C-alpha positions in Angstrom: 92.6 -39.1 -65.0 90.2 -40.2 -62.4 91.7 -43.0 -60.1 89.4 -46.2 -59.6 89.2 -47.9 -55.8 88.2 -51.1 -56.1 86.8 -51.9 -52.4 88.1 -55.1 -51.0 86.0 -57.4 -49.5 83.6 -56.4 -46.6 84.7 -57.0 -43.2 82.9 -59.4 -41.3 80.1 -58.3 -39.2 80.8 -57.8 -35.6 79.1 -59.9 -33.0 78.8 -58.9 -29.7 78.3 -61.8 -27.4 75.0 -61.5 -24.6 76.6 -62.3 -21.2 75.7 -66.4 -20.3 72.8 -66.8 -18.2 73.7 -68.3 -15.0 73.5 -71.8 -14.4 70.5 -73.3 -12.8 71.2 -76.0 -10.1 68.6 -77.6 -8.6 69.6 -79.1 -5.2 67.5 -81.9 -3.9 67.9 -83.5 -0.8 68.3 -87.2 -2.1 66.7 -90.2 -1.3 66.6 -94.3 -1.0 63.6 -94.4 -2.3 64.0 -94.6 -6.6 60.5 -93.1 -7.0 61.9 -89.9 -5.1 64.9 -89.7 -8.1 62.7 -90.0 -10.9 60.2 -87.6 -9.3 63.2 -84.9 -9.3 64.3 -86.1 -12.5 61.2 -85.1 -14.0 61.2 -81.7 -12.4 64.2 -81.2 -13.8 63.5 -82.0 -17.1 60.0 -80.0 -17.2 62.5 -77.0 -16.3 64.8 -77.8 -19.4 61.7 -77.8 -21.4 60.3 -74.6 -20.2 63.8 -73.0 -20.1 65.4 -74.6 -22.9 68.1 -71.8 -23.1 69.5 -72.5 -19.3 71.8 -74.9 -18.2 70.1 -76.9 -15.7 71.8 -79.0 -13.5 70.6 -81.5 -10.8 72.6 -82.2 -7.6 71.9 -83.7 -4.4 72.9 -83.2 -0.6 73.3 -86.8 -0.3 72.2 -90.6 -1.2 71.8 -89.6 -4.8 74.4 -89.2 -7.4 75.4 -86.5 -8.6 76.5 -85.0 -5.0 76.3 -80.6 -5.2 80.3 -80.5 -5.0 80.8 -82.9 -8.0 78.3 -80.5 -9.8 79.7 -77.6 -8.7 83.4 -78.6 -9.6 81.7 -79.2 -13.2 80.6 -75.7 -13.2 82.5 -72.2 -13.9 81.1 -69.2 -14.7 77.9 -67.8 -12.8 75.3 -70.4 -11.2 72.0 -69.9 -9.4 71.6 -73.1 -6.6 68.2 -73.5 -6.0 67.3 -75.7 -3.0 64.1 -78.0 -3.4 63.4 -77.7 0.1 60.2 -76.3 1.8 61.9 -74.2 4.5 64.8 -72.9 6.1 67.3 -75.4 8.1 70.4 -76.5 8.4 70.7 -77.7 4.8 69.8 -74.0 3.4 71.9 -72.6 6.2 75.0 -74.6 6.5 75.7 -77.5 3.9 74.6 -75.7 0.6 76.7 -72.6 1.3 79.8 -74.6 2.5 79.6 -76.7 -0.8 79.4 -73.2 -2.8 82.3 -72.0 -0.7 84.3 -74.7 -1.8 83.9 -74.2 -5.3 85.6 -70.7 -5.9 85.4 -71.0 -9.8 81.9 -70.3 -9.6 80.4 -66.8 -9.3 77.1 -68.4 -7.0 74.2 -67.3 -5.4 71.7 -69.3 -3.1 68.1 -68.9 -4.2 65.5 -69.0 -1.2 63.9 -72.2 -0.2 60.5 -72.6 -2.0 58.2 -72.6 1.3 56.3 -70.7 2.0 54.8 -69.6 -1.0 51.3 -69.1 -2.7 52.1 -71.3 -5.4 52.9 -73.7 -3.0 49.4 -73.3 -2.0 47.9 -74.0 -5.3 49.8 -76.9 -5.7 48.9 -78.5 -2.1 45.2 -77.8 -3.1 45.6 -79.3 -6.7 46.8 -82.5 -5.0 44.0 -82.6 -2.2 41.8 -82.3 -5.1 43.2 -85.3 -7.1 43.1 -87.1 -3.8 39.1 -86.5 -3.4 38.9 -83.8 -0.5 35.7 -82.7 0.0 36.1 -80.0 2.8 37.3 -81.7 5.6 40.0 -79.7 7.9 43.7 -80.8 7.0 47.0 -81.7 8.6 49.7 -80.2 6.6 52.5 -83.3 7.0 55.9 -82.0 6.8 59.4 -83.6 7.6 60.6 -81.3 10.5 63.2 -79.8 11.7 65.3 -79.0 15.0 65.8 -75.2 13.2 63.1 -73.2 14.6 62.7 -71.0 11.7 61.7 -74.2 9.7 58.4 -74.6 11.9 57.8 -70.8 11.4 58.0 -71.2 7.7 55.7 -74.6 7.8 53.0 -73.0 9.9 53.4 -69.8 7.3 52.3 -72.1 4.5 49.7 -74.0 6.7 47.9 -70.3 7.2 48.4 -69.7 3.4 46.4 -73.2 2.7 44.1 -72.5 5.0 43.2 -69.2 3.7 42.3 -71.0 0.3 40.6 -73.9 1.3 38.6 -72.0 4.1 39.3 -74.9 6.7 41.4 -75.3 9.6 45.2 -76.3 8.4 47.5 -77.4 11.2 50.9 -78.4 10.5 52.1 -81.8 12.0 55.8 -83.2 11.5 57.0 -86.7 10.8 60.8 -86.6 12.0 61.4 -83.7 14.3 59.3 -81.4 16.1 56.2 -81.4 17.1 53.1 -82.1 17.1 53.6 -85.3 15.2 50.8 -86.1 12.1 49.3 -88.5 14.0 48.8 -86.2 17.1 47.6 -83.2 14.5 45.3 -86.3 13.3 43.8 -86.9 16.8 43.5 -83.1 17.6 41.0 -82.7 14.9 39.4 -86.2 15.6 38.9 -84.6 19.6 36.8 -82.2 18.0 34.5 -84.5 15.9 36.7 -84.2 12.8 38.3 -86.4 10.2 41.2 -84.8 8.6 43.0 -85.1 5.3 46.8 -85.1 5.2 48.3 -82.9 2.7 51.8 -84.4 2.1 54.1 -81.3 2.3 57.0 -83.1 0.7 59.0 -82.5 -2.4 58.8 -86.4 -3.7 58.1 -89.7 -2.3 59.6 -91.6 0.2 59.5 -92.9 3.7 58.0 -89.6 4.9 55.5 -89.2 2.6 54.7 -93.0 3.4 54.9 -92.5 7.3 52.5 -89.4 7.2 49.5 -90.8 4.8 49.9 -94.0 7.3 49.4 -91.9 10.2 45.7 -90.3 9.0 42.4 -92.0 8.8 41.3 -90.1 6.1 42.4 -89.1 2.5 46.3 -88.4 2.3 47.7 -86.2 -0.9 50.7 -87.2 -3.1 54.1 -85.5 -2.4 54.3 -82.0 -4.4 56.9 -83.4 -7.1 56.7 -82.3 -10.3 53.7 -80.6 -10.6 53.7 -77.8 -12.9 53.8 -75.5 -10.2 57.0 -76.4 -8.6 58.7 -75.8 -12.1 57.1 -72.4 -12.0 58.1 -71.6 -8.7 61.5 -72.7 -8.8 62.3 -70.4 -12.0 60.7 -67.5 -9.9 63.3 -68.5 -7.3 66.0 -68.8 -9.9 64.9 -65.2 -11.2 64.9 -63.5 -7.9 68.4 -64.8 -7.0 70.0 -64.2 -10.6 69.5 -60.5 -10.5 71.9 -60.1 -8.1 74.2 -61.7 -10.5 73.5 -58.8 -13.1 74.5 -58.2 -16.0 73.9 -61.4 -16.4 70.2 -62.0 -18.3 67.7 -64.0 -16.7 
């Protein structure tokens, strides 16, 4: 007699879970100006819309909540911290690494600052065009820093913008370093030119207003939540996240 074998219920398929993508922590400077907070929140929202599978967190170095240490305390696993800063300086060298070191539960890496970069060149050009730029020379107005590398980065961005515009572009600074925005504008005036001021700032605030007031021509808006800023942040995220392999990016 042949035995009949009755098969039991099929085993459920085995699901292999892919490693989680590193969280993206957007690290903003912070500002007392509510318009600045609103603008960086718009940028964070645009990042979430572009990459809905990413855990995007907004953190601040000061003046606004949540602060970076608080955001890191709420994270575990891997994360990429992307400074919403346009050059190297104390925040990039000291503040952000110190905060990350104080969160040992986070397998984190810090991306490079946003500038200089060709995408910033295009965003600056777009902001100048919105302001009515018509071919005059340009002062690239930046916050400024006592860190000499920050000036090197700003000068490099000015050179990129000069090639894009086909006109002279000189950096000017609001808070530290020289020349000031007013001095850079005056240097063009001494040569018979009325200069435009390109706001090299990530958000509205006192520095952007002071820079605009220092000129006698058009002044462009800060870079803010321009679509190219979101693209640049994601570029920085992908580049840094590759060092956290085997996590997908």
